[in-house]
C-alpha positions as a Markdown table, in Angstrom:
| # | Residue | x | y | z |
|---|---|---|---|---|
| 1 | Unk | -23.1 | 59.5 | 35.1 |
| 2 | Unk | -26.1 | 58.0 | 37.1 |
| 3 | Unk | -25.3 | 54.7 | 39.6 |
| 4 | Unk | -26.0 | 51.4 | 39.1 |
| 5 | Unk | -29.4 | 50.4 | 40.7 |
| 6 | Unk | -29.8 | 46.8 | 41.5 |
| 7 | Unk | -33.3 | 44.4 | 42.3 |
| 8 | Unk | -34.2 | 43.9 | 46.2 |
| 9 | Unk | -31.8 | 46.9 | 47.0 |
| 10 | Unk | -32.9 | 50.2 | 48.8 |
| 11 | Unk | -33.2 | 53.2 | 46.5 |
| 12 | Unk | -30.6 | 56.0 | 46.8 |
| 13 | Unk | -31.4 | 59.1 | 47.8 |
| 14 | Unk | -31.5 | 61.8 | 46.0 |
| 15 | Unk | -33.7 | 65.7 | 45.7 |
| 16 | Unk | -35.5 | 67.4 | 42.8 |
| 17 | Unk | -38.1 | 69.9 | 43.1 |
| 18 | Unk | -41.5 | 70.0 | 43.5 |
| 19 | Unk | -44.2 | 72.0 | 41.1 |
| 20 | Unk | -43.4 | 75.4 | 43.4 |
| 21 | Unk | -39.8 | 75.4 | 43.4 |
| 22 | Unk | -38.6 | 73.7 | 46.7 |
| 23 | Unk | -36.3 | 70.9 | 47.3 |
| 24 | Unk | -37.8 | 67.5 | 48.2 |
| 25 | Unk | -35.5 | 64.5 | 48.6 |
| 26 | Unk | -36.7 | 60.6 | 48.8 |
| 27 | Unk | -35.7 | 60.3 | 52.2 |
| 28 | Unk | -38.3 | 63.0 | 53.3 |
| 29 | Unk | -40.9 | 60.0 | 52.6 |
| 30 | Unk | -38.5 | 57.2 | 54.7 |
| 31 | Unk | -41.4 | 55.6 | 57.5 |
| 32 | Unk | -44.1 | 56.1 | 55.4 |
| 33 | Unk | -46.1 | 53.5 | 53.7 |
| 34 | Unk | -45.1 | 53.8 | 50.2 |
| 35 | Unk | -44.0 | 56.4 | 47.8 |
| 36 | Unk | -45.0 | 56.8 | 43.6 |
| 37 | Unk | -42.7 | 58.2 | 41.5 |
| 38 | Unk | -43.1 | 59.2 | 37.7 |
| 39 | Unk | -40.7 | 60.6 | 35.8 |
| 40 | Unk | -42.0 | 62.0 | 32.6 |
| 41 | Unk | -39.8 | 62.1 | 29.5 |
| 42 | Unk | -41.2 | 65.6 | 28.4 |
| 43 | Unk | -44.6 | 67.0 | 27.0 |
| 44 | Unk | -44.2 | 66.3 | 22.7 |
């Protein structure tokens, strides 16, 4: 079940695979200037 996220709070850490199948965590980018997340619903 998804966790509820509220405004003005830190994003929860999560892990997904990159296009090469390697795991990447949001926390891997902690301290970097910015992170852009793009979630596609799929190809139609």
